[in-house]
C-alpha positions as CSV (number, residue, x, y, z in Angstrom):
1,M,25.1,47.4,34.5
2,K,21.5,47.7,33.3
3,H,22.7,46.9,29.7
4,R,24.8,44.0,30.9
5,I,21.8,42.5,32.8
6,E,19.5,42.9,29.8
7,T,22.0,41.3,27.5
8,A,22.6,38.3,29.8
9,T,18.8,37.9,30.1
10,E,18.4,37.9,26.3
11,L,21.3,35.5,25.7
12,G,20.3,33.2,28.6
13,Q,23.9,33.1,29.8
14,I,26.8,35.3,30.8
15,S,28.7,36.6,27.7
16,E,32.2,35.4,27.2
17,E,33.5,38.9,27.5
18,I,32.0,39.4,30.9
19,R,33.3,35.9,32.0
20,Q,36.8,36.9,31.1
21,E,36.5,40.1,33.2
22,H,35.3,38.3,36.3
23,K,37.0,35.4,37.8
24,G,33.9,34.4,39.8
25,F,32.0,33.5,36.6
26,H,35.0,31.9,35.0
27,E,35.3,29.4,38.0
28,W,31.9,28.0,37.1
29,D,33.5,26.4,33.9
30,S,35.1,23.8,36.1
31,V,32.0,23.0,38.1
32,S,30.1,19.8,37.3
33,S,27.0,20.6,39.4
34,R,25.5,23.6,41.1
35,R,25.2,21.3,44.2
36,D,28.8,20.3,44.2
37,H,31.3,23.1,43.9
38,Q,33.9,25.1,45.9
39,T,33.2,28.6,47.3
40,I,33.1,31.1,44.4
41,L,33.7,34.6,45.7
42,Q,34.4,37.7,43.6
43,I,34.4,41.4,44.5
44,L,32.8,43.0,41.4
45,I,32.9,46.5,42.7
46,D,35.2,47.5,45.5
47,G,33.7,50.4,47.4
48,R,37.2,51.2,48.8
49,D,38.6,51.8,45.4
50,C,38.6,55.5,44.6
51,E,38.0,54.8,40.9
52,A,34.8,52.8,41.6
53,V,32.4,55.6,40.6
54,D,29.3,55.8,38.4
55,I,28.9,58.0,35.3
56,E,28.2,61.0,37.4
57,G,31.4,60.5,39.5
58,Q,29.5,59.3,42.6
59,P,31.1,56.5,44.7
60,L,29.6,53.1,44.1
61,P,28.8,50.6,46.9
62,T,30.7,47.4,47.2
63,L,29.1,44.6,45.0
64,V,30.1,41.0,45.7
65,Y,29.3,37.8,43.8
66,L,29.2,34.8,46.1
67,A,28.2,31.1,45.6
68,R,28.8,29.3,48.9
69,E,30.4,25.9,48.9
70,K,28.0,23.0,48.3
71,R,28.9,19.3,48.6
72,P,26.4,16.4,48.2
73,Q,27.8,14.5,51.2
74,F,27.5,17.5,53.5
75,H,24.3,19.3,54.4
76,H,24.5,23.1,53.7
77,N,22.4,23.9,56.8
78,F,20.2,26.5,55.3
79,K,20.6,29.9,57.0
80,A,23.3,28.7,59.3
81,G,25.4,27.9,56.3
82,A,24.5,31.2,54.8
83,M,25.8,32.9,58.0
84,N,29.1,31.1,57.7
85,A,29.4,32.3,54.1
86,L,28.5,35.8,55.2
87,T,31.3,35.7,57.8
88,R,33.8,34.6,55.1
89,L,32.6,37.3,52.8
90,S,33.0,39.9,55.5
91,S,36.6,38.8,56.1
92,R,37.4,39.5,52.4
93,I,35.8,42.9,52.3
94,S,36.7,44.6,55.6
95,N,37.1,41.9,58.3
96,G,34.9,44.2,60.4
97,K,33.8,43.1,63.9
98,I,30.1,43.8,63.2
99,I,28.1,41.8,60.6
100,L,24.6,42.8,59.5
101,N,22.3,40.0,58.4
102,V,19.0,40.8,56.5
103,D,16.8,38.8,54.2
104,C,17.0,39.4,50.4
105,D,13.5,40.9,50.3
106,M,14.2,43.5,53.0
107,Y,15.6,47.1,52.7
108,S,16.9,49.7,55.1
109,N,14.2,52.0,56.3
110,N,16.2,54.0,58.9
111,S,19.5,55.6,58.1
112,D,20.3,55.8,61.8
113,A,19.9,52.1,62.4
114,V,23.6,51.3,62.1
115,R,24.6,54.1,64.3
116,D,22.0,53.2,66.9
117,A,23.1,49.5,66.9
118,L,26.7,50.6,67.4
119,C,25.7,52.5,70.5
120,F,24.9,49.1,72.1
121,F,28.2,47.6,71.0
122,M,30.2,50.6,72.2
123,D,28.5,51.1,75.5
124,E,31.3,51.5,78.1
125,E,29.4,49.6,80.8
126,Q,27.4,46.9,79.0
127,S,29.0,46.3,75.6
128,H,30.8,43.2,76.8
129,N,27.4,41.6,77.4
130,V,26.0,42.4,74.0
131,A,26.6,39.7,71.3
132,Y,24.1,40.9,68.8
133,V,21.4,43.6,68.4
134,Q,18.1,42.2,67.0
135,C,15.7,44.5,65.2
136,P,12.0,43.4,64.7
137,Q,11.0,41.9,61.4
138,S,8.7,44.6,60.0
139,F,6.7,44.8,56.8
140,C,5.7,47.7,54.6
141,N,2.6,46.3,52.9
142,P,0.1,44.9,55.5
143,T,-3.4,46.3,55.2
144,K,-4.9,48.6,57.8
145,N,-6.5,45.6,59.7
146,D,-3.7,43.2,58.7
147,I,-5.9,40.5,57.3
148,Y,-3.1,37.8,57.4
149,S,-1.7,39.0,60.8
150,S,1.7,39.5,59.3
151,N,2.9,42.4,61.5
152,L,3.5,40.2,64.6
153,S,3.2,43.3,66.7
154,V,2.5,41.5,69.9
155,I,5.6,39.3,69.4
156,H,7.8,42.3,68.7
157,E,6.4,44.8,71.2
158,V,5.7,42.4,74.1
159,E,7.3,39.0,73.8
160,L,10.8,40.1,72.5
161,A,10.8,42.9,75.0
162,G,10.1,40.4,77.7
163,L,12.9,38.1,76.5
164,D,15.2,41.1,76.4
165,S,14.5,41.9,80.1
166,N,15.3,38.2,81.0
167,G,18.6,37.9,79.3
168,G,18.1,38.6,75.6
169,P,15.8,37.9,72.6
170,C,16.2,35.1,70.2
171,Y,17.8,35.6,66.8
172,I,14.9,35.7,64.4
173,G,16.9,35.2,61.2
174,T,17.0,38.8,59.8
175,G,17.5,42.4,60.8
176,C,20.3,41.5,63.2
177,F,23.7,43.1,63.9
178,H,26.2,40.4,65.0
179,R,29.5,40.7,66.6
180,R,31.9,38.4,64.6
181,D,32.7,36.5,67.8
182,T,29.0,36.0,68.4
183,L,29.0,33.3,65.8
184,C,31.7,31.6,67.9
185,G,29.6,31.4,71.1
186,K,29.2,34.8,72.9
187,K,26.0,34.5,74.8
188,Y,24.0,37.6,75.4
189,S,21.9,39.8,73.1
190,Q,19.9,43.0,72.9
191,E,16.5,43.8,71.4
192,F,16.3,47.2,69.6
193,N,12.9,48.4,68.5
194,P,13.1,52.0,67.4
195,E,9.9,54.0,66.6
196,R,11.0,54.1,62.9
197,K,11.6,50.6,61.9
198,A,15.2,49.8,61.0
199,F,14.4,47.3,58.1
200,M,11.3,46.6,56.1
201,G,10.2,43.7,53.9
202,L,7.2,42.4,52.1
203,A,4.6,40.4,54.0
204,P,2.7,37.5,52.3
205,T,-0.3,38.7,50.3
206,T,-2.2,35.5,50.0
207,L,-3.4,33.0,52.7
208,L,-1.3,30.1,51.3
209,Q,1.8,32.2,51.3
210,S,1.2,33.1,55.0
211,L,0.5,29.5,55.9
212,V,3.6,28.2,54.1
213,Q,5.7,30.8,55.8
214,H,4.5,29.8,59.3
215,K,4.8,26.1,58.5
216,R,8.5,26.7,57.7
217,W,9.0,28.8,60.9
218,S,7.2,26.3,63.2
219,E,9.1,23.4,61.6
220,G,12.4,25.0,62.1
221,N,11.7,26.0,65.7
222,L,10.7,22.4,66.6
223,Q,13.8,21.1,64.8
224,I,15.9,23.2,67.2
225,F,14.0,21.9,70.2
226,L,14.5,18.3,69.1
227,S,18.2,18.8,68.4
228,E,21.2,19.1,70.7
229,Y,20.5,22.9,70.8
230,C,17.3,22.5,72.7
231,P,17.0,25.5,75.1
232,Y,16.8,23.2,78.1
233,L,19.8,21.1,77.2
234,Y,22.2,23.5,75.4
235,G,21.1,26.4,77.5
236,H,21.4,24.5,80.8
237,K,23.5,26.6,83.2
238,K,24.3,29.0,80.4
239,I,21.1,31.1,80.3
240,P,18.4,31.6,83.0
241,L,15.5,29.1,83.3
242,K,13.0,31.9,82.6
243,L,14.8,32.6,79.3
244,Q,14.8,28.9,78.4
245,L,11.0,29.0,79.0
246,G,10.7,32.1,76.8
247,Y,12.5,30.5,73.9
248,S,10.4,27.4,74.2
249,I,7.2,29.4,73.4
250,Y,8.3,29.4,69.7
251,S,9.7,25.8,69.9
252,F,6.2,24.6,70.8
253,W,4.3,26.4,68.0
254,A,4.0,23.1,66.1
255,V,2.9,21.1,69.2
256,N,0.2,23.7,69.9
257,S,-1.6,22.5,66.8
258,F,-3.1,19.5,68.7
259,A,-4.7,21.6,71.4
260,T,-6.4,23.8,68.8
261,L,-7.4,20.9,66.7
262,Y,-9.1,19.4,69.7
263,Y,-11.1,22.5,70.4
264,V,-12.3,22.9,66.8
265,S,-13.2,19.3,66.2
266,V,-13.9,17.2,69.4
267,P,-16.6,19.6,70.9
268,S,-18.5,19.7,67.6
269,L,-18.3,16.0,67.1
270,C,-19.5,15.4,70.7
271,L,-22.3,17.9,70.2
272,L,-23.5,15.8,67.3
273,R,-23.2,12.7,69.4
274,G,-25.1,14.3,72.4
275,I,-22.0,14.1,74.7
276,A,-21.6,17.1,77.0
277,L,-17.9,18.2,77.6
278,F,-18.5,21.2,79.8
279,P,-20.5,21.9,83.0
280,K,-24.1,23.1,82.7
281,I,-24.5,26.8,82.6
282,S,-26.7,26.6,85.7
283,S,-23.8,25.0,87.6
284,L,-21.2,27.0,89.6
285,W,-18.5,24.9,87.9
286,I,-19.0,26.9,84.8
287,V,-17.5,30.0,86.5
288,P,-13.8,28.9,86.0
289,F,-14.4,28.3,82.3
290,A,-16.2,31.6,81.9
291,Y,-13.5,33.4,83.8
292,A,-10.7,31.8,81.7
293,F,-12.5,32.8,78.5
294,F,-13.3,36.4,79.3
295,A,-10.1,37.1,81.1
296,N,-8.0,35.8,78.2
297,R,-10.1,37.8,75.6
298,A,-9.9,41.0,77.6
299,Y,-6.1,40.6,78.1
300,S,-5.6,39.9,74.3
301,L,-7.8,42.9,73.4
302,G,-5.9,45.3,75.7
303,E,-2.5,43.9,74.5
304,F,-3.4,44.2,70.9
305,L,-4.7,47.8,71.2
306,W,-1.7,48.8,73.2
307,V,0.7,47.8,70.4
308,G,-1.3,49.9,67.9
309,G,-3.8,47.3,66.5
310,T,-7.5,47.6,65.8
311,I,-10.4,45.6,67.0
312,K,-11.0,44.3,63.5
313,G,-7.3,43.6,63.3
314,L,-7.6,41.5,66.5
315,W,-10.3,39.5,64.9
316,H,-8.1,38.8,61.9
317,D,-5.3,37.9,64.3
318,Q,-7.4,35.4,66.1
319,R,-8.6,33.9,62.8
320,M,-5.1,33.5,61.6
321,W,-3.9,31.8,64.8
322,V,-6.7,29.2,64.4
323,F,-5.8,28.7,60.7
324,K,-2.1,28.5,61.4
325,R,-2.4,26.1,64.3
326,T,-4.8,23.7,62.4
327,T,-2.7,23.7,59.2
328,S,0.8,25.2,59.2
329,Y,1.8,24.0,62.7
330,L,0.2,20.6,62.1
331,F,2.1,20.1,58.8
332,G,5.3,21.4,60.4
333,F,5.0,18.9,63.3
334,T,4.2,16.0,60.8
335,D,7.2,16.8,58.6
336,N,9.5,16.9,61.6
337,I,8.4,13.5,62.7
338,L,8.8,12.1,59.2
339,K,12.3,13.4,59.1
340,L,13.1,11.9,62.5
341,V,12.1,8.4,61.3
342,G,13.8,8.9,57.9
343,F,10.9,9.2,55.5
344,S,11.8,12.6,54.2
345,K,14.7,15.1,54.1
346,S,14.9,18.7,55.2
347,A,13.8,21.2,52.6
348,F,13.6,25.0,52.6
349,V,10.4,26.2,50.9
350,I,10.7,29.8,49.8
351,T,7.7,32.0,50.5
352,T,6.6,33.6,47.2
353,K,6.0,37.4,47.6
354,V,4.9,38.2,44.0
355,A,1.1,38.3,43.3
356,E,-1.1,38.9,40.3
357,E,-2.7,42.3,39.9
358,D,-6.2,41.0,40.7
359,A,-4.9,39.2,43.8
360,S,-3.1,42.4,44.9
361,Q,-6.4,44.3,44.6
362,R,-8.2,41.8,46.7
363,F,-5.4,42.0,49.3
364,E,-5.8,45.8,49.5
365,Q,-9.5,45.3,49.9
366,E,-8.9,42.8,52.7
367,V,-10.5,39.9,50.8
368,M,-9.0,36.6,51.8
369,E,-7.2,34.9,48.9
370,F,-7.4,31.2,48.3
371,G,-7.2,30.5,44.5
372,V,-5.0,27.4,44.4
373,S,-5.4,23.8,45.6
374,S,-3.5,22.8,48.8
375,P,-3.9,20.1,51.5
376,M,-3.9,23.0,54.0
377,F,-7.1,24.4,52.4
378,T,-8.7,20.9,52.5
379,V,-8.1,20.8,56.3
380,L,-9.4,24.3,56.8
381,A,-12.6,23.8,54.7
382,T,-13.4,20.4,56.3
383,L,-13.1,21.8,59.8
384,A,-15.2,24.9,58.9
385,L,-18.0,22.7,57.4
386,L,-17.9,20.3,60.3
387,N,-18.5,23.1,62.8
388,L,-21.2,24.6,60.6
389,F,-23.0,21.2,60.6
390,S,-22.6,20.8,64.3
391,F,-23.7,24.4,65.1
392,T,-26.8,23.9,62.9
393,G,-27.5,20.6,64.6
394,G,-27.0,22.1,68.1
395,L,-29.5,24.9,67.3
396,K,-32.0,22.4,66.0
397,R,-31.7,20.5,69.3
398,V,-32.3,23.7,71.3
399,V,-35.4,24.7,69.2
400,L,-37.0,21.2,69.5
401,D,-36.3,21.0,73.2
402,M,-39.3,22.3,75.1
403,Q,-37.7,22.0,78.6
404,N,-34.5,24.0,77.8
405,E,-32.4,21.1,79.1
406,V,-30.3,21.0,75.9
407,L,-29.4,24.6,76.1
408,D,-28.4,24.2,79.8
409,Q,-26.3,21.2,79.0
410,F,-24.7,22.1,75.6
411,A,-24.6,25.9,75.7
412,V,-20.8,26.1,75.9
413,Q,-20.3,23.7,73.0
414,I,-22.8,25.5,70.9
415,I,-21.1,28.8,71.6
416,L,-17.7,27.3,70.8
417,C,-19.0,26.0,67.5
418,G,-20.6,29.3,66.8
419,C,-17.3,31.1,67.3
420,V,-15.5,28.7,65.0
421,V,-18.3,29.4,62.4
422,L,-17.8,33.1,62.7
423,I,-14.0,32.8,62.3
424,N,-14.5,30.7,59.2
425,L,-16.9,33.1,57.4
426,P,-14.3,33.9,54.7
427,V,-13.9,30.2,54.1
428,Y,-17.6,29.7,53.5
429,Q,-17.6,32.7,51.1
430,G,-14.7,31.2,49.2
431,L,-16.3,27.8,49.1
432,F,-19.8,28.7,47.9
433,F,-20.4,32.4,47.2
434,R,-17.4,34.0,45.5
435,K,-16.9,33.9,41.7
436,D,-13.5,35.6,41.4
437,L,-10.2,33.8,40.9
438,G,-9.5,34.0,44.6
439,K,-12.2,31.6,45.6
440,M,-11.7,28.0,46.8
441,P,-10.9,25.6,43.9
442,S,-13.8,23.3,43.1
443,S,-11.6,20.2,44.0
444,I,-11.2,21.6,47.5
445,T,-14.9,22.2,47.8
446,Y,-15.8,18.7,46.8
447,R,-13.3,17.0,49.0
448,S,-14.1,19.1,52.1
449,V,-17.8,18.5,51.7
450,V,-17.3,14.8,51.4
451,F,-15.0,14.6,54.4
452,A,-17.2,16.8,56.6
453,L,-20.4,14.8,55.7
454,L,-18.5,11.6,56.5
455,A,-17.5,12.9,59.9
456,Y,-21.0,14.2,60.5
457,T,-22.5,10.8,59.6
458,I,-20.2,8.8,61.8
459,A,-20.7,11.2,64.8
460,A,-24.5,11.4,64.4
461,C,-25.0,7.7,64.2
């Protein structure tokens, strides 16, 4: 097989000899376009065949070639279409009642995963309520402090477990054992999170990869909410209200971008303008704001440490949530609106997981990787510089104020700008101090400085 692959790579095509052996390749001869063809399905190695062995006489696993049907007049429906193809493929191989779905970049990490999943399906008392068993999406390559917050530990350990206790977790697109009739409408599910992860994959190793991945996720979740399959419409009287609310957390990822954008831009602009948005620190009305802030931070810290994270990891997690909400989720929301009004079509952007050696070394050292030009980086850098200007301007006001009235009136806004500045320290380093290939491109630096100075000038006038 290795020799055949190398030969095909050198020739740039499948040799005629191999085409004659396999009907699947031969069917491509009558196809006019890769976007317009019938289903092409060929079992290359049948694991049920006693003669399917390697050179050492060991049984070979089943190997199947599949090109699912594509027609220009019908949308292929991304992963939903892939699941349909997987169901058809399963019927040709074994017609088994259980179908495992994993992404192409994931591998089995636990030999007991299949047996453990079957325990749910074969339970004498509850099996009739289990439509699929969802394993967490785990990664093998995050750094110690998870610089890009790829592990999603809180989601897996806390949120999916909470959904499980309220009726069942949502299908997350990979690492899932489905009953065949699940895909025809059976309603309940089970979350399975063993100590040894069932399946492992590769997490993004650059900032842009992570942002693009979350842009795709948030966009898809919002598409579901705006479709006929909205949890509140399709789930009405089918699943409990608390489960509908649980699913909506992910549906509103894209919408959450506006709240975060407000907190990282409006307070800083108002600080430059001299407009106070929060009560004075000498007023009792500051107590609810202080309680909300410290209670939320304390809860987040306890939750993050409980799932095995580190304090530095929590800081990275908070930074990434700000970055994702001001870029990925904003772009995901915008793309959804453009599709609704007919200005663009749905597209599936694959997250690249391959990185250069230098970039991989910086990833291992937990140095944030920029390196390429992207509108997302322009937004990040502009917001970072705007808050830096506002924070500096606020401190200047405090220093020049002899009666401490400015500090009393604007303390909360200055602290908020200071927190945003601390979160964006890697951005400032990438803009002005780093010399490696992972720094911000010069074009991003120029644009963001111009935009930030323009906003500063307008707000300060």
